[in-house]
N, C-alpha and C positions, 0 to 999 in steps of 0.2 A: 391783690398780690401780697404774698407773705414773704418776709425777709427774716432769715435765720440770724440771730445774734447771740452773743455770749456775754456774760458778766462775771466778775470775780468778787466773791465774798472773802476778802483778805483780812485776817485777824493777826495782830502782832502778839508777842508774848505777854503783854499786859491786858489782852482781851479787847483792844481797841480795833475799830473797823476803819479800813482805808476807803476814803471817799474822794471823788473828784467833783469839782464844781464845773458844770458844763459851760464851755465857751461858745457853743453854737447850738442852734435848734437841732433836735427837739430838746426841750428842757433847759435852754440857755439860762445861766444864772443859778440853777438849782443844783444841789448836791445829790450825787447818785453813786452807785457802784461803778467802778471803771469797767469798760468793755466796749463792744462794737460789733460790727457785721462779720460774719464768717464769709471769707472769700472762697471762690470756686476752688475746689481741690483741697481745702483745709479741713482738718478735723476740728472739733470744738476745742480740744486742748491746745492745738497749734494756734488757733485764732485767739484764744484767751491769753496765751503767753505773749503773742505779738501785740495785742491790744494793750495789755497792762504795761509792757515795756514802753510802748509809744506814749501812753497817757500818763504814766507815773514814774518811768525810769527804773522800775523795779523788775528784776527777774522773779518769776514765781514757779512753784511746783503746784500743778493742778491736782486737786483731789476729787471727791465725789460730787455728784450733782446735788445742789441744795434745793432747787426747785425751778419751775418754769412759769413765766408770766407772758401775757400778750398785752401789747400797748398799741393804740392807734397811732398812725403816722399820717403825713400829708398825702393827699390824693387817694385816700382809701387804702393805703399801705397798712399792713399789720406787722408789727415787729414781734416776732416770737423769740423771747429772750430766755436762754438757758443759763442759769446762774450756778456757778461751781464754787465750792470751797477752794481756797488757794492759800499756800503758805509763802510769805515773802522770802526771797533767797539772799537778802542782804542788800546793802546800799542805802541811799537816802532818797526818799520820795521827792519828786519834783514834777511840776506840771509840764506837760508836753502835748504835742499834737493838738487835739481840740479841747483840752482841759484848761480852764482859766486858773484853777488852783487845785491843790491836793492837800489832804490832811488826814490825821489819825484821830478818831473820836470814840470816846467811851459810849457804851450803850445809853447811859443817861443823857449824854450830850446830843444824841441823835434827834430827840424830840424837839429841841430848840432850834434846829437847823431848817432852812427852807429846802425840803427834800422833794425829789421827783414823786409824782403821785403814786401812791400804793406801796412805796418802799418799806415803810414801817410795818404795814400790814403783812407784806410778804415775808419779811424777816421774822416776824412774830409767828406767822403760820408755819414757817419752816423750823420753828423751835430754836431760833438763833438769838431771839430777844425775849424778855419777859420771864415769868416764873418757871416756865418749862425749858429754859435755855439749857442746852446740853453741849455747847460748842467746846 
């Protein structure tokens, strides 16, 4: 079974990435992009706005698709995650819903964090990190 999900690549004015530390499986305790499942009848943009508000307390403006990844889940589920660029709409980030913590991190700080599998590779391949960065 495939489950459609969305994630937000949110950058602030200083070029820092917004990440959440997962409070529940999958990836409990690891830092990741905020996001979650697309509910029936929702567009990706609607789902992303809802999920980011629930997980971080921040309203966002959804931009272009950054990239898509697939991750295995329990019981043979495959999470198909569509990650979009998003701009914060103001306010202060705070953990909510299934997030244990939330924070803003520079590109250099990401490498030192316990991240969900494949996150650095995805951000690099999408040209959001590394020498080819064009964000």
